N, C-alpha and C positions, 0 to 999 in steps of 0.2 A: 558401281560398275567397274569391272576389271577386264582389261583386254590383254591379249598377246601371250603372256607367259603361263604355261600350265601350272607351274608351282604356285603362282599367285591365284589362279583359279581355285585350286584346292584350299589354299589358306583362307581365302575370302569365303568360300562355301562352308568350310568347317566352322569358322568364327561367327559368321552372320546367319547361317542357315539358308542362304540363297546366293545366287550369282546371276546377274543379268548381262548378257552379251548381245550387242546390237549387230545387225547386218550379217547374221549367220545364214539367213535365208534371203534370196534376192526378191525384188519386186515381181519379176516374172514368175518366180516360184509361188509367191503369195497369190498372184492372180490365178495360177493354175489350181491351187488349193481352194480358192473361193469358188471357182467354176465347178470344181468337183463337189464342194459342199452343197451347192445349189442342186446338183443332180441327186445327191444322197438324200437331202431333206425333201426333195420333190417326189422321191420314191421311184426314181428311174431304175434302180437296181432291184431285182426281185428280192423282197424282204418282207416277211410277215409283219414285222414290227412297224413298218413305214408304208401305209397305204399310198398308192400313187396319186398324183395330182396332174391336171392337164398342163401341157407345156405353155399354155397361154396365161397361166397365173403369174402374177408379178413376183419379183424377187422378194419383196418385203412380205407378201402373203405367204410365200413358201417358208421363209426363215422364221416368221412369226409363230407358226403353228407348233413348232418343236423347240424346246430349249436346248436339248442335248441328244446326240446320238452316240451310243457306246459301241465300241469295237468295229468301227467302219473299215478298219484294215482287213477284216475278214473277207469282204467282197470287193474292196477297192484297191487295185494294185498301186494306184498313186499314193494313197494314204499309207499303204504298207512300205513304200519307198521312204516316206518321211519318218517313220519310226526307226528306220535304219539309216537315216541321212548321215553321210560321212562326217560332216562338220559337227553335228550333234553328238555322234558316237565318239568323236575325238575328245570332246569334253567329258562325256559320260565315263570313258575309260580312265579319266584322271580324277574324277571327284566322287563317283558313286560310293566307293569303298575306301576313300582316302583316310578315314578314321579307323579302319579295320586292320589290325596287324596281319601281315602275310596275305592280304588280298591280292589276287592274281590278275585283276583287271577284267574279270568276267562280268558281263552285264546282260540281264534279260528284261524284256518288256512284258508286263502282264495285263496292260490295258491301254486302249486308245479311246479318246473322246473328241467329238467336234461340238463346240458350243457356239450357239448363235445368240447374240444379245442385240436385238433390234431396238430402236428408240422406244422407251417406255418399259422395257423388260426389267424386272427386279434383279437384285444381286443374290449372292449366296452368303449366308451368315458365317460367323467364325467357325472354323473346323480345322482338323488336322487329318491329312490323308492316311496317316498310319492307323487312325481309328478303325476304318473299315478294312484296311489292307495291312495286316500285321506282318512285319519281318522280324526274324529273330535277332538280327544284327544291326537294326536301326539304319538299314541302307536304302529304304524307300526314297525315291526321288521323283518329283513331277517336273516335266519339261514342257513349258508353255511356249508355243509358237504363236505370236500375235500376227494375224493376217491384215489387220487394220491398225492405224495408230491407236494405241490404248491410252486413254486420258482419264482424268478425274471425272470429267463431264460425261463420258460414255461408259463409265463403270469399270475402271481399271482395277487390278488387284491391289489390295492393301495387305501388308504383312506386319507382324510383330517381331522385329529383329531379336535374335538370340533366344526366342521362345522355344527353340528346339533343344537347347542345351541340357535342360533338366531331365529329359526323357519322360516327363509326365504326360499321360494321355488324359485330357480333360473330358468330363462327362458332357454329353449333348442332350439338350432338353428342348421341348417345344417352345416357340417364342410367339410374341404378339406384335411383330414388326413387319407385317405383310405388305405395308406400304413401301418398304425398302428392300426386303429380302424374300426369297422364295420359301417354300414350306419345309425345307430341310431343317432338321434340328440344329440348335446353336450350341457351340461349346461355351461353357461357363466356368467361373471360378478363378479368374486371373484379372490382372490390371492391364487394360488395353490402351492406356493414355499415350504410350510411346509408338503407336502404330504409324506407319508411313505408307504413302501411295507409291506404287511402282508404275510410273508412266513409261510407255515403251513405244518407239516408232515401229511401224510395220516391218516385219522381217527379223525382229529381235526374238531372243529366246531367254526365258527366265527358268533357271534351274532352282528348285527349292526342296528342302528336306521334308520328309514325311511327317516329322514332328513339329514343323514350323506352323504356328497359328496364322491363318490367312482368311481373308474374306473379300468379296467384291460388293459394290453398291449399285444402285439403280442407274440405268442409262437415261440420263436427263438431257441428252443431246439429240441432234437430228442425224447422227451417223451410226453406222454399225460397229460392233466390237466382236469380231469373229476370231475364234481360237481353235487350234488343234493342240490338244494336250495328251501326252502319253506318260505312263508311269513305269518306272524301272527299279530294279534292285540288283544286288549281287547275285550271280548265278548260284552261289553256294547257299543262299538263304532259302529255307523252306518257306512256303506260303500256305499257312493254314487259313484258307480263304474259300468262300463259296461252298462251304460244307465239305471241303476236301482236306485231307491230311497235308497234302503238298500239291497245291493247284498246278495243273499242267497245261493250262491254256496260254502258254507263254511263247515268246519268240526270243531266241538267243541272238543278241546283236553284237556281242564281243566275247571272245574266249570260248570255252567249252562248257557244255551242259553236264554237270556231274550226275544228274538224275535222269539221263536220257533213257535208261532202261525202264523207267516208270511209264514211258509212253507219252502221248500228247493228246489233248482234247481241243476241239475247235470252239472258241468262245461263242456264246449266243449274242447276236446283235440285238440291242435294245434301244428304245427311244423314250425320252422323258418329256411328258406333255404337261403344260401348265395352263 
């Protein structure tokens, strides 16, 4: 954990592949996002991907039916504000392209996700975010806002420090560990004995490189572990993603968009059910 000085933020992020900063988000802001998450998962917003539920249904029942909602910023002004949160963007403008010569500080967001992990929910196996979201300059970064205290017991994130350095993308294959992880394919071909848990108090933000190997484990507690995570990269990077030569469902959060003449598309909101 590194606080305070932007040059130390960049050094830690480049060396380790991740940076955890506590207290970037206040408890009041966490509470606002948790209330918004409940509305989103309950289907209060008109959205074909999320059928509505009665308001009388309990919070646990609402959050238990969906593991993840993708692109909630499309219809939620509150979520949209958090992908552009000033404190988060201050860090992004320092670290996203710190390894890139002549980077001008430009940052764009290409995805937001809200993850619910109620007691008993499984985790997510080893993976690298760069596997599905390729950037040409290795600038992909995930920013996790933890809305609850994230602990080993309730399924915090585990990372393999320095695993981003080689630039290797590991194959992902089906696994037989459904007691611990969801059905997503698992990255294989590396030694994970040096993995470490990243326990985070509510309001902390974890910034991690798209090549960093990470996973989460099953929630074995009686508490929730709710997350808002967004993915960013340099504005100069092409995104050969979702069948597009240069994916344009993006939000520029710092600097200028050099591809603005290519237009813009509105991302499709989706939900992942388990």
